[in-house]
C-alpha positions in Angstrom: -179.0 -15.4 -38.7 -176.5 -13.7 -41.0 -177.7 -16.0 -43.9 -181.3 -14.9 -43.3 -180.5 -11.2 -42.7 -178.9 -11.1 -46.2 -182.0 -12.3 -47.9 -185.4 -10.6 -48.4 -187.1 -14.0 -48.8 -186.3 -17.6 -48.2 -188.0 -21.0 -47.9 -187.7 -24.0 -45.6 -186.3 -26.0 -48.5 -183.5 -23.4 -49.1 -182.5 -23.6 -45.4 -182.5 -27.4 -45.7 -180.2 -27.3 -48.7 -177.9 -24.6 -47.4 -177.3 -26.2 -44.0 -178.0 -29.8 -44.8 -180.6 -30.3 -42.1 -184.0 -32.0 -41.9 -187.3 -30.0 -42.4 -188.1 -30.4 -38.7 -184.7 -29.0 -37.7 -185.0 -26.1 -40.1 -188.5 -25.2 -38.7 -187.3 -25.5 -35.1 -184.3 -23.2 -35.7 -186.3 -20.6 -37.5 -188.9 -20.6 -34.7 -186.0 -20.1 -32.2 -184.7 -17.2 -34.2 -188.1 -15.6 -34.3 -188.4 -15.9 -30.5 -185.1 -14.0 -30.2 -186.9 -11.0 -31.8 -185.6 -11.4 -35.4 -188.1 -9.5 -37.7 -189.6 -12.3 -39.8 -193.1 -12.7 -41.3 -194.6 -15.7 -43.1 -196.7 -16.2 -46.1 -198.5 -19.4 -46.9 -199.3 -21.0 -50.2 -197.4 -21.5 -53.4 -194.5 -19.1 -53.7 -194.8 -18.3 -50.0 -192.1 -18.6 -47.3 -190.4 -16.3 -44.9 -189.8 -12.6 -45.4 -187.4 -10.3 -43.6 -189.1 -7.1 -42.6 -187.4 -4.1 -44.2 -185.5 -1.5 -42.3 -184.8 -3.9 -39.4 -181.5 -5.1 -38.0 -180.0 -8.0 -36.2 -180.4 -8.0 -32.4 -177.4 -6.3 -30.7 -174.5 -8.7 -29.9 -173.5 -8.9 -26.3 -170.0 -10.0 -25.2 -169.1 -11.2 -21.7 -165.9 -9.7 -20.2 -163.6 -12.6 -21.3 -164.9 -12.5 -24.9 -164.4 -8.7 -25.0 -160.8 -9.0 -23.7 -160.1 -11.8 -26.3 -161.3 -9.5 -29.1 -159.3 -6.5 -27.8 -156.1 -8.5 -27.3 -156.4 -10.0 -30.8 -156.7 -6.5 -32.2 -153.7 -5.4 -30.1 -151.7 -8.3 -31.4 -152.3 -7.2 -35.0 -150.6 -3.9 -34.5 -147.6 -3.4 -36.9 -148.7 -6.6 -38.8 -149.6 -4.8 -42.1 -153.0 -6.4 -42.3 -155.7 -5.4 -44.8 -158.6 -3.0 -44.0 -156.8 -1.3 -41.1 -157.1 2.3 -42.3 -159.8 2.8 -39.6 -157.8 1.2 -36.8 -158.4 4.1 -34.4 -162.1 4.2 -34.9 -162.3 0.4 -34.5 -160.4 0.5 -31.2 -162.7 3.3 -29.9 -165.8 1.2 -30.8 -164.4 -1.9 -29.0 -163.8 0.2 -25.9 -167.2 2.0 -26.4 -169.2 -1.2 -26.1 -167.7 -2.0 -22.7 -168.9 -0.7 -19.3 -166.7 1.7 -17.3 -164.9 -1.1 -15.4 -164.2 -3.1 -18.5 -163.0 0.1 -20.3 -160.4 0.6 -17.6 -159.3 -3.0 -17.9 -159.0 -2.8 -21.7 -156.9 0.4 -21.5 -154.7 -1.3 -18.9 -154.3 -4.3 -21.2 -153.0 -2.0 -23.9 -150.3 -0.7 -21.5 -149.3 -4.1 -20.2 -149.2 -6.3 -23.2 -146.5 -5.9 -25.9 -146.4 -8.0 -29.1 -143.9 -8.7 -31.8 -142.8 -5.6 -33.8 -143.6 -3.4 -30.8 -140.9 -1.1 -29.5 -140.7 -1.8 -25.7 -139.0 1.6 -25.1 -141.9 3.4 -26.8 -144.9 1.1 -27.5 -146.8 3.9 -29.3 -144.2 4.2 -32.0 -144.9 1.9 -35.1 -142.0 -0.2 -36.0 -143.6 -0.9 -39.4 -146.1 0.9 -41.6 -149.3 -0.5 -40.1 -151.2 -0.5 -43.3 -150.9 -3.4 -45.8 -150.1 -2.5 -49.5 -153.1 -0.9 -51.3 -152.9 -3.8 -53.8 -153.7 -6.3 -51.1 -157.2 -4.8 -50.3 -158.0 -4.7 -54.0 -156.9 -8.3 -54.6 -158.9 -9.6 -51.6 -162.0 -7.7 -52.7 -161.9 -9.4 -56.1 -160.7 -12.9 -54.9 -163.6 -13.4 -52.5 -165.9 -13.3 -55.5 -163.9 -15.4 -57.9 -160.5 -17.0 -57.9 -160.0 -16.9 -61.7 -158.4 -13.5 -62.1 -156.7 -11.2 -64.6 -153.8 -9.4 -62.9 -151.2 -6.9 -63.9 -147.8 -7.8 -62.5 -144.9 -5.3 -62.6 -141.7 -7.0 -61.5 -139.6 -4.2 -62.9 -140.8 -0.6 -63.1 -142.3 0.2 -66.4 -142.7 -3.4 -67.6 -146.2 -4.5 -66.7 -147.3 -8.0 -67.5 -150.8 -9.3 -67.9 -151.4 -12.7 -66.3 -154.4 -15.0 -66.4 -154.3 -16.9 -63.1 -156.1 -19.0 -60.6 -155.5 -17.7 -57.0 -154.8 -20.4 -54.4 -153.8 -18.4 -51.3 -152.7 -15.0 -50.1 -150.4 -15.1 -47.1 -147.8 -13.2 -45.1 -144.3 -14.6 -44.6 -141.3 -12.8 -43.2 -143.2 -9.5 -43.2 -144.1 -9.7 -46.9 -147.5 -10.4 -48.5 -147.4 -13.0 -51.2 -150.0 -14.5 -53.6 -149.8 -18.2 -54.5 -151.2 -18.8 -57.9 -151.3 -21.0 -61.0 -150.4 -19.2 -64.2 -152.4 -20.6 -67.1 -150.0 -19.4 -69.8 -146.8 -21.0 -68.3 -148.8 -23.7 -66.5 -146.6 -23.2 -63.4 -147.3 -22.5 -59.8 -145.8 -19.2 -58.6 -145.4 -16.9 -55.6 -145.6 -13.2 -56.4 -145.2 -10.3 -54.0 -148.6 -8.5 -53.7 -147.0 -5.0 -53.8 -145.9 -5.7 -57.4 -149.5 -6.2 -58.5 -150.9 -3.1 -60.2 -154.5 -4.2 -61.0 -156.6 -7.2 -60.2 -160.0 -8.1 -61.8 -162.1 -11.2 -62.4 -161.0 -12.8 -65.7 -163.3 -13.0 -68.7 -161.1 -15.7 -70.3 -162.3 -19.3 -70.5 -161.3 -21.3 -67.5 -158.9 -23.9 -69.0 -158.7 -26.1 -65.9 -161.1 -26.7 -63.0 -160.1 -25.9 -59.5 -159.9 -29.7 -58.7 -157.5 -30.2 -61.7 -155.3 -27.4 -60.5 -155.1 -28.8 -57.0 -154.3 -32.2 -58.3 -151.4 -30.7 -60.3 -150.1 -29.0 -57.2 -150.3 -32.3 -55.3 -148.4 -34.1 -58.1 -145.7 -31.4 -58.0 -145.3 -31.9 -54.2 -144.8 -35.6 -54.7 -142.2 -35.1 -57.4 -140.3 -32.4 -55.5 -136.6 -32.8 -55.5 -136.2 -31.5 -51.9 -138.1 -33.2 -49.1 -137.1 -32.2 -45.5 -138.2 -33.3 -42.0 -137.7 -31.0 -39.0 -137.7 -31.5 -35.3 -139.1 -29.1 -32.7 -136.0 -26.8 -32.5 -135.7 -26.6 -36.3 -139.4 -25.7 -36.5 -138.8 -22.8 -34.2 -136.0 -21.5 -36.3 -138.1 -22.1 -39.4 -140.7 -19.8 -38.0 -138.1 -17.1 -37.5 -136.9 -17.2 -41.1 -137.8 -19.2 -44.2 -137.9 -18.6 -48.0 -141.2 -17.4 -49.4 -143.8 -20.0 -50.4 -142.6 -22.9 -48.2 -145.6 -24.5 -46.4 -144.6 -26.5 -43.3 -146.9 -29.4 -42.5 -146.8 -30.5 -38.8 -146.5 -34.2 -38.3 -146.2 -34.4 -34.5 -148.3 -33.3 -31.6 -147.7 -29.8 -30.3 -145.7 -29.0 -33.4 -142.9 -31.3 -32.3 -142.1 -32.3 -35.9 -142.9 -31.2 -39.4 -142.0 -31.5 -43.1 -142.0 -29.7 -46.4 -141.5 -30.5 -50.0 -140.3 -28.1 -52.8 -139.0 -28.2 -56.3 -135.6 -26.4 -56.1 -134.3 -24.9 -59.3 -130.8 -26.3 -59.3 -129.8 -24.3 -62.3 -130.0 -21.1 -60.1 -126.6 -21.2 -58.3 -127.3 -18.3 -56.0 -130.6 -19.9 -55.0 -128.9 -23.2 -54.2 -126.4 -21.4 -52.1 -129.1 -19.5 -50.3 -130.9 -22.7 -49.4 -127.7 -24.3 -48.2 -127.1 -21.4 -45.8 -130.7 -21.5 -44.6 -130.8 -25.2 -44.0 -127.6 -24.9 -41.9 -129.3 -22.1 -39.9 -132.1 -24.6 -39.1 -129.5 -26.7 -37.2 -129.1 -30.4 -36.5 -132.8 -31.1 -36.4 -132.9 -31.3 -40.2 -133.4 -34.7 -41.9 -133.5 -35.1 -45.7 -135.8 -37.6 -47.4 -134.8 -36.2 -50.9 -132.1 -33.7 -51.8 -130.6 -32.7 -55.2 -126.9 -33.4 -55.6 -126.2 -29.8 -56.4 -127.5 -28.8 -52.9 -125.8 -31.6 -51.2 -122.5 -30.6 -52.7 -122.8 -27.0 -51.5 -123.8 -28.2 -48.0 -120.8 -30.5 -47.7 -118.5 -27.7 -48.9 -120.0 -25.3 -46.3 -119.5 -27.9 -43.5 -115.8 -28.5 -44.6 -115.2 -24.7 -44.5 -116.6 -24.6 -41.0 -114.2 -27.3 -39.8 -111.1 -25.5 -41.2 -108.9 -24.0 -38.4 
């Protein structure tokens, strides 16, 4: 229905191609949508098809009590999470409560008093532990990235030193309370993780795309296979991983119910402070860590850390 509502005109053939269904299925689905009251009119002959009547809207969406609670609880859980597009949090909350009947409204308000989520102060739940709004740069980046992944961004690692970068955006994600963008930099031909709040401007690139998306993903896969640090984690180590981990590490779950997992990274062994940081972090993960591959520089620091712990 959203697909149809966003078009003034469409044909059966377009529906078939978009949703990969037979002609009979497409006609049946359109007839069902019309029976629901969707404002469509038809025109026969060459160039004909279906037209959406102007100044009409989708039928009102109705939620049952369980669905409404699920939406409201999801919204409560996002509090203090620094998510994009939350400048209108109060009005959104009011609208969610407004579509409920009086009994449901009382239940939703009670849910807000009973349920507390991470980053909520139990002594005073109405106090924000964090700035509830995500960085301004995040909204701008998302607005551009949903239209095209090939971007031209201005990155300012140090104040007063902006850097133009021609990139392919892979993911935007939040880890340890920080928003990061995973990207491929066409100039250095390296994959990077950059903090979103260091981006000053994002726009669709007008440069020639040097590699296809498939070629970029293949490069990423090759890097993962060649990574010098490959680690397996048990269930306890996974729980500690969730509490704290370096930016950019993606954990792949290998067992049912997240009972085991693994990750691969290319650790820069020339960076002594980074090697020491990883050694301390891996010790924090505990005994449930198993190494498939580990650089000697990291192994040496780990062994020294363990010897220091054994000293009286």
